[in-house]
C-alpha angles and dihedrals in degrees: 000000000000111000096017119131123230090257090058092050096046098268094258094148093050090056092048091047091052092047092048091048090049092052093046093047092049091050092050095045098042115010116195097010099096094136093057100217133146110238134207114247131161110267094233090055091053091051091047090051091049090054099040104027090231118144122256130219119230125213088259092055099255113144121204144128109260116233109139132079105266090206089072095063136058118255116265106256092217093052090047093051092049092047092050091051091049091049093052094053 
């Protein structure tokens, strides 16, 4: 196999390199938000986080510092279930 390119050997390393790069890039850009959901948080806590940079805690228990547009992600099903139960009480 000496002298063969990745395309001649099936390109396995290229695929692994791309997947590893994708994972590392996602972690650097958005650590801890691998599930990519919008979460329910009290409005005053979001404002406080925006001013202080402190993390918030969602209804589902997830803690993070908001920084992305929540409209771009689906709603967390756990947060939604908890919210619906709170609304009905």
